[in-house]
C-alpha positions as CSV (number, residue, x, y, z in Angstrom):
1,X,-145.9,90.9,14.8
2,X,-142.9,88.9,15.5
3,X,-140.0,89.2,18.0
4,X,-136.7,87.3,17.4
5,X,-135.6,85.3,20.4
6,X,-133.5,82.2,21.0
7,X,-134.2,78.9,23.0
8,X,-131.6,77.8,25.7
9,X,-129.6,76.2,23.0
10,X,-129.2,79.5,21.1
11,X,-131.6,78.4,18.3
12,X,-133.7,81.3,16.8
13,X,-137.5,81.2,17.7
14,X,-140.2,83.6,16.6
15,X,-143.2,84.7,18.8
16,X,-146.3,85.8,17.1
17,X,-149.4,87.4,18.5
18,X,-152.9,87.2,17.4
19,X,-156.4,85.6,17.8
20,X,-156.3,85.8,21.7
21,X,-152.9,83.9,21.8
22,X,-149.2,84.2,21.5
23,X,-147.4,81.4,19.7
24,X,-143.9,80.3,19.5
25,X,-142.2,78.4,16.8
26,X,-138.8,77.7,15.1
27,X,-138.3,79.4,11.8
28,X,-141.2,78.7,9.6
29,X,-142.1,75.3,11.3
30,X,-145.4,74.5,13.0
31,X,-146.2,76.0,16.4
32,X,-144.1,74.7,19.3
33,X,-146.2,76.3,22.0
34,X,-148.8,78.9,22.9
35,X,-150.3,80.9,25.7
36,X,-154.0,81.7,25.5
37,X,-155.8,84.8,26.9
38,X,-159.1,86.5,27.1
39,X,-159.3,90.3,27.3
40,X,-161.8,91.6,29.9
41,X,-162.0,95.4,29.8
42,X,-158.6,96.7,30.9
43,X,-157.5,93.3,32.0
44,X,-156.1,90.3,30.1
45,X,-156.7,86.9,31.7
46,X,-154.0,84.4,30.8
47,X,-155.6,80.9,31.3
48,X,-153.5,78.3,29.4
49,X,-150.0,77.8,28.3
50,X,-148.7,74.6,26.5
51,X,-145.5,73.6,24.9
52,X,-145.1,70.4,22.8
53,X,-143.8,67.7,25.1
54,X,-140.8,66.8,23.0
55,X,-139.7,70.6,23.1
56,X,-140.0,71.0,26.9
57,X,-136.9,72.2,28.7
58,X,-135.7,74.5,26.0
59,X,-137.0,77.7,27.6
60,X,-139.8,78.2,25.1
61,X,-142.6,78.7,27.7
62,X,-140.5,81.3,29.6
63,X,-139.7,83.3,26.3
64,X,-143.3,83.1,25.3
65,X,-144.8,84.3,28.6
66,X,-142.0,86.9,28.9
67,X,-143.0,88.5,25.6
68,X,-146.8,88.0,26.1
69,X,-146.8,89.7,29.6
70,X,-144.5,92.6,28.7
71,X,-146.7,93.4,25.6
72,X,-149.8,93.2,27.7
73,X,-148.3,95.6,30.4
74,X,-147.1,97.9,27.5
75,X,-150.7,98.0,26.3
76,X,-151.8,99.3,29.6
77,X,-153.7,96.1,30.6
78,X,-153.5,94.4,34.0
79,X,-152.3,90.7,33.8
80,X,-154.6,88.2,35.4
81,X,-152.5,85.1,36.1
82,X,-154.8,82.2,36.0
83,X,-152.4,79.7,34.1
84,X,-150.0,78.2,36.5
85,X,-147.1,78.9,34.2
86,X,-148.0,82.5,34.0
87,X,-148.5,82.6,37.7
88,X,-145.0,81.1,38.3
89,X,-143.3,83.4,35.8
90,X,-144.9,86.7,36.9
91,X,-144.2,85.8,40.7
92,X,-140.6,85.2,40.0
93,X,-139.9,87.9,37.1
94,X,-142.8,90.3,37.3
95,X,-141.3,93.1,39.1
96,X,-142.9,96.3,37.8
97,X,-145.6,94.6,35.9
98,X,-149.3,95.2,36.9
99,X,-150.7,91.9,37.7
100,X,-153.0,89.9,40.1
101,X,-154.1,86.4,40.7
102,X,-157.3,85.0,39.2
103,X,-160.7,84.7,41.0
104,X,-163.7,82.6,40.3
105,X,-165.2,85.6,38.3
106,X,-162.2,85.4,36.1
107,X,-162.7,81.7,35.5
108,X,-166.3,82.4,34.6
109,X,-165.4,85.0,32.0
110,X,-163.0,82.5,30.5
111,X,-165.7,79.9,30.4
112,X,-168.2,82.2,28.7
113,X,-165.8,82.9,26.1
114,X,-165.4,79.2,25.0
């Protein structure tokens, strides 16, 4: 699955989903960033988002999180915002999305997974 988007400079990027993460890249190049999650029943716990330092400031993390959270919502899952980037994005742009902040129990679910 790939959704075509552009960075802040208008350069096309691809967002790919699979293996408990969403990744963003330019064309067929290596991954520029990713957000990781763990599914826990009808919830999806987003616990880490990272963009390569030399690519920061291009809107990659925002694009990535936007797609990941909207696809999670469309799948009927509640977004659990553990990752600071995800918490920031959903607090600012998440109107209409079903989400909540993370708890200690969510942290334990993530730790058991890895």
